[in-house]
N, C-alpha and C positions, 0 to 999 in steps of 0.2 A: 618340488613335489610333482608327482605324475599328473595331477589335475592341472597344475600350472603349465607343465610342459605341453600337455594336450591342447590347452586353450591358447597357447602361444604358437601353435603350428600354423604357418602361413597358409592362406587360402590357395586353392589350386591355381587360380588365375595369376596370383602373385608369383607362384613357383614357375609357371610357364613364362611369365614376363622376365624373371631372373635368368632362366636358361637361355631363351632365345634372344633376349635383350643383350646379354653379354656376348653372344656370338656375333650379333649384328655390329656391336661396337668394335669388336676385334677386327672384323672385315673392313669396316670404314677406316679404322686406324691404319691398317696395312696399305690402304689405297691413298694414305696421306691426305684424307679429307677431314676437316674439322667435324667432330662428333656432334657438338651442340653449340649454339650461340650462348652467350651469357644470359640472355633473356629466356631462352629455352630451358637452360639449367634451373633458373629460378622457378619457372612454371612447373617443371618436373618435381622439384623438391617440395613445392607447395602442395601439389597433387598427392605426392607420396605421404606427406605429413597428414593430410586429411584422411587418407585411407588408414594410416597407422592409428590415428586418433580414434576413428570409428571402431576399428578392430579392438583397440584397448578397452573402449567403453563397453563393447559387447562382452568381452572376456570378464570384465569386472562385474557386470550385471549378472552374468551367468554364475560366477563364483558366489555372489551374494545370494542368488536364488537357491543354490544348492545348500548353502549354510542355513538358510531359512528352513528348508526341508529337513535337514539334520536336526535342527532345534525342535521342529514339530514332532518328529518321530522319537526324539530322545536318544539318538544314536549318532555318533560322529565317526566317520570312516577312517581307519588307519591307512587304507589304500583308496584314495579318492577316485581313482580310475574305475573302480568297481561301481561306484554310484553313477558316474558318467555313462558307463556301459548299460546299466540297468534302466537308465532314462532315455536311451537312444533307440528310436524306432527305425525299422528297416527302410522306411521311405527316404531316409536321409541320403541313401545311395543314389537316388535319382538326381539330387542336387550336387552331391560330391561323389563322383564315380569311384574314387580311390579311398573312400572312408573305410577304415579297417575293421569296424565291428558294429553290431547292433545288439539288442537285448534278448534275442531269441534263445540263445544257449542258457542264459541266466533264468529265463522264464521256465525252461525245461527243468532245471534244477529246483527252482522255487516251487513249482507245482508239486514235486515229490515231497519236499519238506512240509508244505502246507497240508497235504493229504495225511502225512504221518502225525503231525501235531493235532489236527482236528480228530483223527481217528483215535489217537491215544486219549484225548480229553473226553470224548464221548464214551469210550470204553470205561473210563473211571467214574463218570457222573451218572451213567445209566447201567448199573450192574444187573438190573432186572430185565434189560432189553436183549432180544435175540439179534442175530446177524441182520435179518431183513429190515427191521425198524431202524437199526443203527445205520445201515447203508443209506436208507432214505433220508435220515436226518443229516448225515454227512453231505449228501448231494445238495441239500438246501444250503448248507454253509459254504460250499465251495463252488456253487453254481456261478454262471456268468453274471447273473443279477447281483448275487452277494459280493462277488469280487469288485464289480463296479461300485457298489456301495462303500466298500472298504477304501477304494481308491479315491472316491469322491469326498469322503470325510477328510482325506489328506489334501484335497484339491490337487491331486497328482498330475492332472492334465496340464496345468500351467507350467510344470517343470520339465515336460518332455521335450526332447530334441527330435524334430521330425522334418520331413521335406515340406517345402512350401505348398505343393499341391495337396498333400494329405491334410495339412493344417487348414487350408482354405475350404476343404470339404468336410470340416467338422471333426477332424481326427482327434482333437483334444477332448472331445466329449463322447467318442465312440466306445461302446461297451467292451468290445473285443480288445481294443488298444489299452484301455484303462485296466482291464482285468489282467492282461498279459504283463503290463508294466508293474502292477502290484506284485505279481508272482516273481518277476525279475528282481524287484527290490528285496523280496524275501531271500532269493538266491544270493544276492550280493551281500546281504547282512550275514547270512550263513557262512559264506566263504571268508568274509572279513573278520568274523569272530568265531562262533561255534553254534551247535544246535540249541543250547540253552538260551542264548540271546535271541536266536530266530524264533524260538518257541514263545518267549516273552513278548516279542513284537507282535506275533500273530494273535495271541490271546488278548492283547491290549486292543488291537484293531477290530477284532471280532467280538469284543465283550458284549455289546448290546444284542447282537444276534444270538450269542450263546445264552444270554440271560432269558431271552424269549423262548428259546428251545427248551431250556431247563424248566421254565415255568409251565409251559404247555406244549409239548411236542404235537405237531399236527398229525403225525402218524400214529400216535398213541393217545387215547383219551384216559387220563389217569383216574377220573371218577368212574368211568365205565369199567376200566380194568379192575379197580379196587372192588367194585360191586360184584364182578364175576368171581373173583377169588373168594370173597366172603360168602357169597351165596352157594359156592361149591362146598362150603363147610356147614352152613345153616341157612335157612330161608330168610333170615332177618336182613334187611337192607341197612346200610350205614346212614347215620344222621349227621347233618352238618349244622353246627351251632355257631352263630356269630357272637364273638366275645367282645369285640371292641371296634369303635369307629372314631378316628381322630383326624385332625387336620382341617384346614380351611376348605371351603366348598370346592375350589378348583384344584385342590391338592389333598384329597382324602386318602386315608389308608384304612384298610379293614383287616381284622384279625379273626380267624375262624379255626374251629377244631372239628375233627371228624370222630364220631363216637359209634361204636358197634357193640351191642349187647352190654351196655354200661361201661365199656372200656374205651378210654381215649387212645386213638391210634396215631393221630398226627395233628400238628398245628401249623398253620400257614398264614402268611400275610400277602396283601396285594392292593393294587390301586382300585379294585372293585371287589364286590362280594364274590363274583365268579372267580377272579384271580386268587382270592384268598382260599376258596374251596378247592381249587385245583392244586394250590401249593400244599394244602393240608393232605389231600389225597396222595400227592406225590411223596410226601414224607411218610405217610402210612404204608405205601408200597415198599419203600426202602426198609421200613421196620419189619415187614413181613418176610423179607428175604432170609 
């Protein structure tokens, strides 16, 4: 597999040793001088064995790490090299000058897929919102802070391949690196499968943020908006009636309805009375469209 082939690529120093070591041996041989003593040969083989063993252990650990991430996200790559590329930060070039790729191109692609998924989702769940509020909500969901949160929930930092200098400077926790890597992962999933699978992954990872936005968008006050609409028709204000309170003290749920001129406009639930009222007002707004 491509991942196995990539992980078995000899380190740069090993390649240099092979190239120049073979030339040196040929030169010595032509001069009819013994290339190595028996003891030297044994030491060389022992040293090579240690390097090979360490390299193998590193490869096996990295493969296990990637499998762990695949299990965590619920997606297994058909082309494992895409996952390797998505997790490779550009700082690796400082350690390996001939390293062939990093995740910047996948980040570029993943950003576009993320924007489309979030935009489409918001367009569907907020039919009453105009372009301005929708744009503000989307900004919250794709901001650097939000992207870092998505990446942190996956503990994405521990899977990244980066240069030693960047790692020692806290690169695995850096917001920009985590956010970019999350977008690169989206791009990799999209290329390895299709838009539908990328959409599923994004909505799963952003579920908690989307729930908060749907419950009470900061840019829109559902209760205030509902009152404006109703009072444009009649001076009567809506009334919020609390219908139910259930659950233990640390895990309560409230159910509420909003009534206007004797008519029930919406019902909602929440972890507090305020959340229940907001949910009821949000439902009422949808019913008025």
